[in-house]
Structure formats: structure tokens, C-alpha cells
VOGU-3710 file (C-alpha; in Angstrom, 3 decimals, decimal comma):
1> mfnrywrtyp> 92,957/74,726/94,758  93,317/72,273/97,467  95,959/69,986/95,970  98,779/72,650/95,904  100,213/75,305/98,058  97,912/78,475/97,178  101,823/80,266/96,665  102,061/78,145/93,385  99,285/81,025/91,825  99,773/84,539/90,897
11> wyiqlfqfii> 99,203/87,146/93,226  96,025/88,208/92,144  94,386/85,559/92,652  95,955/84,545/96,018  94,267/88,134/96,619  91,182/86,589/95,608  91,120/83,156/97,153  91,912/85,545/100,420  89,288/87,603/99,836  86,367/84,449/99,941
21> lmmvlfsflg> 88,153/82,987/102,636  87,269/85,798/104,722  84,099/86,339/103,804  82,980/82,978/104,231  84,159/83,297/107,859  82,805/86,668/108,682  79,227/85,509/107,152  79,548/82,376/109,665  81,193/83,323/112,606  80,372/87,100/112,475
31> mgmtplilkw> 77,080/87,773/111,115  75,695/84,268/111,233  76,453/83,782/114,572  75,185/87,070/115,889  71,886/86,286/116,090  72,165/82,916/118,066  74,169/85,143/120,348  71,446/87,171/121,307  69,179/84,540/121,456  70,891/82,343/123,288
41> fnvsaesfqs> 71,427/85,511/126,223  67,816/86,737/125,656  69,058/90,368/124,058  66,603/91,662/121,638  68,557/93,241/118,453  66,739/96,675/119,573  68,806/96,409/123,107  71,729/95,468/121,211  71,521/98,452/119,263  71,304/100,611/122,074
51> lneksprnsi> 73,908/98,983/123,845  75,781/100,911/126,672  77,590/101,082/129,996  74,206/101,372/131,746  72,729/97,677/130,107  72,316/94,590/131,849  75,525/92,624/132,739  74,018/89,762/129,716  73,358/92,739/127,289  77,180/93,657/127,607
61> nagliiqlft> 78,324/89,819/127,849  76,158/89,030/124,225  78,309/91,993/123,193  81,195/91,138/123,990  81,023/87,440/122,383  79,732/88,550/119,729  82,695/90,898/119,334  85,090/87,792/119,623  83,077/85,890/117,014  83,844/88,506/114,433
71> asglfllppl> 87,093/89,213/115,398  87,896/85,356/114,989  85,940/85,787/111,709  87,299/88,588/110,368  90,871/89,100/111,899  92,043/86,122/113,342  91,118/82,992/111,182  91,799/84,159/108,019  95,315/84,922/107,910  95,754/81,911/109,539
81> lfayfthprp> 94,196/79,577/106,866  94,893/81,349/104,163  99,135/81,111/105,583  98,344/77,364/105,936  97,367/76,988/102,541  99,655/79,015/100,931  102,947/78,305/102,772  104,855/75,149/104,096  105,870/77,286/107,044  102,860/79,219/107,584
91> ldylglrlpk> 104,268/80,717/110,859  107,161/82,139/109,337  104,766/83,150/106,380  103,085/85,713/108,703  106,251/86,947/110,504  105,641/84,795/113,673  109,512/84,465/114,470  110,972/85,481/117,954  112,806/88,963/117,357  116,637/88,578/116,991
101> kfihlllcvi> 117,465/90,786/119,980  115,094/90,668/122,737  115,697/93,945/123,984  113,263/94,771/120,744  110,457/93,752/122,330  110,939/95,879/125,479  111,799/99,448/122,594  108,815/98,220/120,839  106,623/98,305/123,910  108,088/101,633/125,435
111> iivsatplll> 107,615/103,654/122,101  104,127/102,584/122,458  103,234/103,523/125,999  105,180/106,665/125,475  103,398/107,810/122,908  100,285/107,545/124,184  99,935/110,788/125,422  100,713/112,000/122,622  98,173/110,205/120,330  95,661/110,779/123,125
121> siaewvssfd> 96,169/114,671/122,312  95,712/114,380/118,999  92,667/113,189/118,942  91,766/115,276/121,717  92,015/117,852/119,043  90,592/116,843/116,300  87,499/116,109/118,329  87,374/120,284/118,784  86,753/120,548/115,321  82,454/121,264/114,922
131> ieaakkaqea> 81,344/118,039/112,402  78,184/117,160/113,611  77,973/113,736/111,248  81,221/112,794/112,860  80,151/113,655/116,254  76,840/111,445/115,860  79,169/108,989/114,773  81,728/109,072/117,584  78,796/109,131/120,391  78,089/105,261/118,473
141> ndrltkafls> 81,505/104,369/118,927  81,841/105,506/122,461  78,954/104,688/123,645  79,589/100,768/122,970  83,359/101,428/124,054  81,585/102,408/127,366  79,126/99,258/127,198  82,500/96,717/126,697  84,357/98,206/129,143  81,821/98,552/132,049
151> mhsfgeflfs> 83,551/96,453/134,646  82,211/95,965/138,104  84,107/92,544/138,853  87,865/91,282/138,438  86,492/88,619/136,017  84,890/91,038/133,857  88,064/92,907/133,571  89,972/89,811/132,438  87,299/89,161/129,772  86,997/92,687/128,710
161> ffiiailagv> 90,975/92,462/128,673  90,801/89,002/126,958  88,795/90,489/123,791  89,221/93,848/123,435  93,312/93,927/123,962  94,931/90,126/123,417  92,396/89,004/121,183  91,908/92,274/118,887  96,025/92,892/119,234  96,748/89,394/118,034
171> seelffrgll> 94,288/89,215/115,572  94,734/92,727/113,658  98,197/92,040/113,404  98,005/88,491/111,739  95,878/90,329/109,401  97,134/94,176/108,626  100,891/93,464/109,542  101,199/89,685/108,994  99,266/89,624/105,345  98,000/92,635/104,004
181> mrfsakrisn> 101,553/94,552/104,619  102,677/91,289/103,171  100,473/91,367/100,029  101,088/95,043/99,312  104,910/94,423/99,712  104,777/92,122/97,032  103,352/94,637/94,378  105,312/97,401/95,626  109,059/98,221/96,031  108,974/100,705/97,982
191> vwapiiital> 109,683/99,868/102,149  107,365/102,507/103,545  104,536/102,421/101,167  103,322/98,670/102,429  103,281/99,896/106,263  101,478/103,267/105,206  98,847/101,128/103,189  98,167/98,894/105,954  97,973/102,086/108,586  95,357/103,622/106,398
201> lfasmhsnif> 93,288/100,342/105,962  93,757/99,971/109,781  92,337/103,411/110,563  89,616/103,185/108,041  88,419/99,838/110,164  87,645/101,638/112,947  84,613/103,394/113,669  86,502/105,791/116,046  86,280/109,163/113,467  87,893/111,110/116,203
211> glpsifiagv> 90,621/108,833/116,730  91,419/108,287/112,974  94,376/110,397/112,904  96,307/108,654/115,865  95,303/105,210/114,973  96,916/105,823/111,805  99,878/106,989/113,652  100,438/103,694/115,723  99,431/101,574/112,420  102,490/103,271/111,504
221> llgtfyylts> 104,463/102,451/114,369  103,130/99,002/114,215  104,007/98,481/110,632  107,843/99,882/111,546  107,999/97,847/114,408  107,585/94,971/112,067  110,093/96,095/109,360  112,586/96,859/112,237  112,199/93,962/114,151  111,307/91,144/111,746
231> slwcsilshv> 109,249/89,671/114,362  105,510/89,968/114,206  105,608/89,547/117,936  107,330/92,952/118,663  103,913/94,419/116,739  101,524/92,227/118,261  102,837/92,831/122,310  102,653/96,250/121,426  99,096/96,405/120,063  97,865/94,060/123,134
241> vyngmqiilv> 99,565/96,429/125,257  98,682/100,071/123,895  94,647/98,463/123,904  94,999/96,974/127,134  96,438/100,094/128,813  92,680/101,781/128,265  91,017/98,928/129,702  93,551/98,966/132,879  93,093/102,889/133,497  89,536/102,081/132,939
251> yfadnnetln> 89,232/99,703/135,736  92,052/101,712/138,227  91,080/105,111/137,318  87,400/104,876/139,920  88,959/107,364/142,671  91,329/109,350/140,453  90,479/113,049/138,702  93,200/112,763/136,373  93,205/109,376/135,083  89,045/109,760/134,865
261> ainnqnsvpv> 89,735/112,901/132,349  91,824/110,748/129,798  88,995/108,058/129,558  86,564/110,512/129,703  87,736/113,222/127,691  91,083/111,951/125,701  92,038/115,096/128,378  96,164/114,557/128,720  98,368/117,141/131,128  100,917/118,986/128,484
271> lwvvigtiis> 104,173/117,473/130,731  103,028/114,082/130,171  102,602/114,684/126,361  106,324/115,985/126,639  108,157/113,363/128,404  106,337/110,652/126,849  107,198/111,512/123,312  110,611/112,566/124,035  110,752/108,784/125,623  109,095/107,634/122,864
281> lvafytlwkt> 111,780/109,419/120,176  115,217/108,216/122,439  113,568/104,723/122,116  112,669/104,605/118,669  116,465/105,904/118,312  117,221/102,792/119,847  115,584/100,605/117,791  116,409/102,372/114,718  120,288/101,859/115,453  120,110/98,466/116,478
291> keplslgwaa> 117,158/97,192/113,661  117,133/93,923/112,301  115,358/94,583/109,292  113,138/92,808/107,186  115,696/91,035/104,040  114,816/92,520/100,351  112,282/90,484/98,621  110,809/89,499/102,152  107,616/88,944/100,796  108,263/86,568/97,727
301> dytpeeieqg> 106,596/83,411/97,721  109,381/81,875/97,335  113,037/82,301/98,618  116,006/82,730/96,460  117,365/79,032/97,810  114,454/77,586/96,758  114,417/79,112/93,153  118,423/78,094/93,078  116,983/74,766/94,381  114,927/73,882/91,409
311> idkdels> 111,329/74,203/93,441  108,484/72,700/91,546  105,617/75,916/91,049  103,409/73,016/91,155  104,718/71,265/94,373  101,973/69,169/96,339  100,927/70,551/99,764
//
């Protein structure tokens, strides 16, 4: 298994290898490290389960460190190691190439930022439905989110920004768009199906019940960015900015009623939604007209040139 690149194996064997790799890393870094971290910070399991914005700072820090290890074991390291074992050019395999047009980075950020008011409004509308089970799950998610966003110093702001914005943005894009979207594209010739499939998986992995439609739409946008630019960096930067905006709003919203309303209730002024949607559509049209999409057969393990040159399918690593 380790004496050759994993791309020499059939796709279903590769998928099995990835699942095993992910389970091992998540078991060790996520589940295995949690009790050690709680012990290190002197936090009981009961306190951790009831974590909220009024919890002691050491409990919140413990939760953030657990989040760091969990995200690394589940989303960050599995795709990086799998790409390393699978392909002689692992970064290219994951789509970590610079965009051919640097304006694409700016356009993707403009689209996701300007679409945020609409996404928040959709979440607010969904939350109006009286679903008791969903409300309880949402309350637990909101309680944990508020704990992680409880920041009383610039250092705490930077710590939360790194975990929630940078680490989450990078790791989740590597996992969903970099790897799972590629796996889907191997078996499905339709361009948009892999984007939708990974967006559904992306949304289902979040415990934000009322935010699921908005998260799904954001996932579709992120997958579309990757497809239209051929660069995962466009998706990563957009994801980091999207997550980071929430942290920045919370940190600087103490004396602003409008920002507080957005943070606490997803209540966005209608004018913001209208203007943001128009800007987002214009930016998306520009991105579409200047697109440098992924090539046909981009998810294949071997390029046409490699096949033409007669690359040995039993190539050694």
C-alpha cells in the first residue's frame, strides 16, 4: 500500500484508504486528545458539555484547542496526507495552484461578502418555523458558538479568528472542495453534480440547523469558485473571509445596535440585502465572463500526457 502512489488503485480502494486514514487521525487527534486537553486545562466533562459565553476563560480555551485538534484530525490532515500518498504532485492534486487571473481572488471575496446579508436573511426566515427539536439543537449550537466568540482582548480575538476563520476555512476547503469534490467528479461527468453533492455534505456537517440552507448555498458558491477559477485558493480565501466577518462583527459590535441585531438574530436591514445581492450578481457575472474553468477530466488520476507517455500504473513512490 505504501510502496506505490495510491492513484494506481481503483477509485473505490482509494476511497476506502481515505476513510481509514480519516478515522485513524480523527480518533487520535479528535476523540483521543479531548480528555487530555480537558485534564490539562482542569475542566470537567460536565463543564465542557455546558460550555457557554459565561464559562471561565480556561474552559473556553480548552474548547477552542479541542476544536483545533478535531478540525486538524478530521478535515486538515486527512486530505493533505491522502494527496501526498496518492499523487506525485499533491498540491496540484488538491487544487492548490495560484489562479490564472488574480482578479478572481477579489471577485470571489466580493461575491461571498455581498451575498452574506441574503444568506443571513434566509437563516432568519428558516428560524421562524416552529420546530421544537430543531430549536433545541440550534440553541445548543448557538450556545457553543457564543462561547467561542466570547472575546475580551485582542489576543482572544486573534485566537478565535485563527481557529474559526483560518483553520476552518483552509481545512474544510481541502476536505470538501479539494478532495470530496474530486472524488465525486471521478464518477460523475456532469459539471455541477459534484459541486451540489459536496455542498450538501458541507451543510450536513454543520450543527447549525436553521442555517443549513444558507450553508448549502455558501457551499455551492465555494465549489463554483473552485470550478470557475481552477484554484482552490479562491475558495479558501472566500471561506476564511466569510467566517472571519462574523468574528470581526462580534468583536467590534459592542456599541452598535445594528451589528448587535445581526449577530444575535441574523436580522439584516432589507436595503443591505438588496444592495448586497445586486453587487454579488454583478461580481458573479464578471467572474463567469472571465472564467478559467477546470479542464475536462480534471479529476482523473492520470493526465492525457502521462497516459500517452505510458506511465506505469505500478509506479513506485
